[in-house]
C-alpha positions in Angstrom: 0.0 0.0 0.0 1.4 3.3 -1.0 -0.6 5.6 1.3 -0.7 3.9 4.7 -2.8 5.2 7.6 -0.7 6.7 10.4 0.0 4.7 13.5 -2.5 5.1 16.2 -1.4 7.7 18.7 -1.5 7.0 22.4 -4.5 8.7 23.9 -3.7 11.4 26.4 -6.0 13.0 28.9 -6.4 16.7 28.1 -6.8 19.0 31.1 -10.4 20.3 31.3 -10.7 24.0 30.5 -12.9 26.2 32.7 -16.1 27.4 31.0 -16.9 31.1 30.6 -17.8 32.8 33.8 -21.5 33.7 34.4 -20.7 37.4 34.2 -19.3 37.1 30.7 -22.0 35.2 28.8 -25.5 33.7 29.2 -25.8 30.3 30.9 -25.4 27.3 28.5 -28.2 25.3 30.2 -30.9 28.0 30.0 -33.1 29.0 27.0 -33.9 32.6 28.0 -37.3 34.2 27.6 -37.7 36.4 24.5 -38.8 40.0 24.9 -39.7 41.6 21.6 -38.2 45.1 21.3 -38.2 46.2 17.7 -36.2 49.3 18.7 -34.0 51.4 16.4 -31.1 52.6 18.6 -29.5 54.8 16.0 -29.8 55.4 12.2 -27.9 57.3 9.5 -28.2 57.1 5.7 -25.7 54.2 5.7 -26.1 52.5 9.1 -28.9 51.3 11.3 -28.3 49.9 14.8 -31.3 48.0 16.0 -32.5 45.9 18.9 -35.0 43.4 17.6 -35.2 41.2 20.7 -33.9 40.7 24.2 -33.6 37.4 26.1 -34.1 37.4 29.9 -32.2 34.8 31.9 -32.2 34.1 35.6 -29.0 35.9 36.1 -28.8 38.5 33.3 -30.2 39.8 30.1 -28.9 39.3 26.5 -29.7 42.1 24.1 -29.6 40.9 20.5 -28.3 43.8 18.3 -28.2 44.0 14.5 -25.7 46.3 12.8 -27.1 47.0 9.4 -24.8 48.6 6.8 -25.3 49.6 3.2 -22.9 51.3 0.8 -25.4 54.0 -0.4 -23.3 57.2 0.0 -20.0 55.5 0.9 -17.1 54.7 -1.4 -16.1 51.0 -1.7 -13.1 51.6 0.5 -15.0 53.5 3.2 -17.7 50.8 3.2 -15.2 48.0 3.7 -13.5 50.0 6.5 -16.8 50.5 8.2 -17.6 46.8 8.0 -14.3 45.9 9.6 -14.7 48.5 12.4 -17.9 46.7 13.6 -15.5 44.4 15.4 -13.6 46.1 18.2 -10.5 44.0 17.9 -10.1 45.3 14.3 -9.9 48.9 15.5 -6.6 48.7 17.3 -5.5 49.6 20.8 -7.8 51.8 22.8 -5.7 54.6 24.4 -6.2 56.1 27.9 -6.6 59.6 26.5 -9.0 59.2 23.6 -11.2 56.6 22.1 -10.8 55.9 18.3 -13.6 57.2 16.1 -13.9 53.8 14.6 -14.7 52.1 17.9 -18.3 51.0 18.1 -19.3 51.4 21.8 -22.3 50.4 23.9 -23.3 51.2 27.5 -26.1 50.9 30.0 -26.9 53.4 32.8 -29.4 52.7 35.6 -31.6 55.2 37.4 -29.1 55.7 40.2 -26.4 56.7 37.7 -24.4 53.4 37.8 -23.3 52.4 34.4 -21.3 49.8 32.4 -19.8 50.0 28.9 -18.1 47.7 26.4 -15.1 50.0 26.2 -11.8 48.3 27.1 -13.2 44.8 27.0 -10.7 42.0 26.3 -11.5 39.4 23.7 -8.8 37.1 24.8 -10.9 34.4 26.5 -7.9 32.6 27.8 -7.1 35.6 30.0 -10.5 36.2 31.5 -10.5 36.8 35.2 -12.5 34.1 37.1 -13.7 36.3 40.0 -16.8 38.4 39.2 -16.0 42.0 38.5 -18.0 44.7 40.3 -21.5 44.7 38.9 -23.0 45.7 36.5 -21.0 44.3 33.6 -21.8 44.7 29.9 -20.0 42.1 27.7 -20.0 42.4 23.9 -20.4 38.9 22.4 -19.2 38.9 18.8 -21.5 37.3 16.3 -21.3 37.0 12.5 -22.8 38.2 9.3 -26.5 37.4 9.0 -27.4 36.3 5.4 -30.2 38.4 3.8 -31.5 38.6 0.3 -31.4 41.7 -1.8 -28.7 44.3 -2.4 -25.1 42.9 -2.5 -23.9 46.3 -1.1 -25.7 45.7 2.2 -25.1 43.5 5.1 -26.3 42.7 8.7 -23.9 41.9 11.5 -25.5 40.3 14.6 -24.0 40.5 18.1 -25.1 40.2 21.7 -24.8 42.5 24.7 -24.8 40.4 27.9 -25.8 42.5 30.9 -24.9 40.9 34.2 -26.6 40.6 36.6 -30.2 41.2 35.7 -31.2 44.9 35.5 -33.4 46.3 38.2 -37.2 46.2 37.5 -37.3 49.9 36.4 -36.5 51.9 33.3 -32.8 52.1 32.4 -30.8 53.4 29.4 -29.0 51.7 26.6 -26.5 54.0 24.8 -24.6 53.6 21.5 -22.0 55.8 19.9 -20.0 55.2 16.7 -18.4 58.4 15.4 -16.9 56.8 12.2 -20.4 55.8 11.2 -21.8 59.2 11.9 -23.6 58.0 15.1 -23.3 60.5 17.9 -24.3 59.4 21.4 -27.8 57.9 21.2 -29.7 56.8 24.3 -32.8 54.5 24.3 -34.9 53.7 27.4 -35.5 50.0 28.1 -38.1 48.5 30.4 -36.4 46.7 33.2 -39.7 45.6 34.7 -40.6 43.7 31.5 -37.2 42.0 31.5 -37.6 41.0 35.2 -41.1 39.5 34.4 -39.7 37.6 31.4 -36.9 36.1 33.4 -39.4 34.1 35.4 -40.4 32.4 32.2 -36.9 31.3 31.2 -36.7 27.5 31.0 -33.8 25.1 31.2 -32.9 23.1 28.1 -32.8 19.9 30.1 -35.3 20.1 33.0 -34.3 16.7 34.3 -30.7 17.9 34.9 -31.7 21.2 36.6 -30.2 21.5 40.0 -32.5 20.8 42.9 -33.1 23.2 45.8 
């Protein structure tokens, strides 16, 4: 035989890796109850930032954001640059004195003035701290391009904003700013009471394996 299969390698036990901490992402065992939002957070002739739905979990809230871009008034080069800058790790280092105009940033602010933003978040999952940070924490969960029919010079990027822990049952603010896309600070009010109510309807994927009291 000319091409022989390789010799079987001795199996080795790989050390288990810790999962993502609860403050960074939604729980893997829980479905989350959907809250329909249908909100437009910001819009320009070339960009729309929308919040179609939220998912309420027992320990937090996932805000499902769509970044919709079209070339329209943009040159091909500017359109491509804007598409890349959706992802914070493509923008470059964030300095202590000034944030890059290309940086897409989100934040929440509660009635008492406490806030959390996505600025300065590390996307190196191997270096995540295991101890919970001071709450609240807003984590940007990178998604991908959502396939849509129609114009080739348009696209939708989906991403999640994980708010940990659950917001208080009162109105709070969701902010977005993206200077390179022509989006100045835009603030939208969200209903924390509706999210708290939905969290009670969040179900486990595997009820038989749910921890008992």
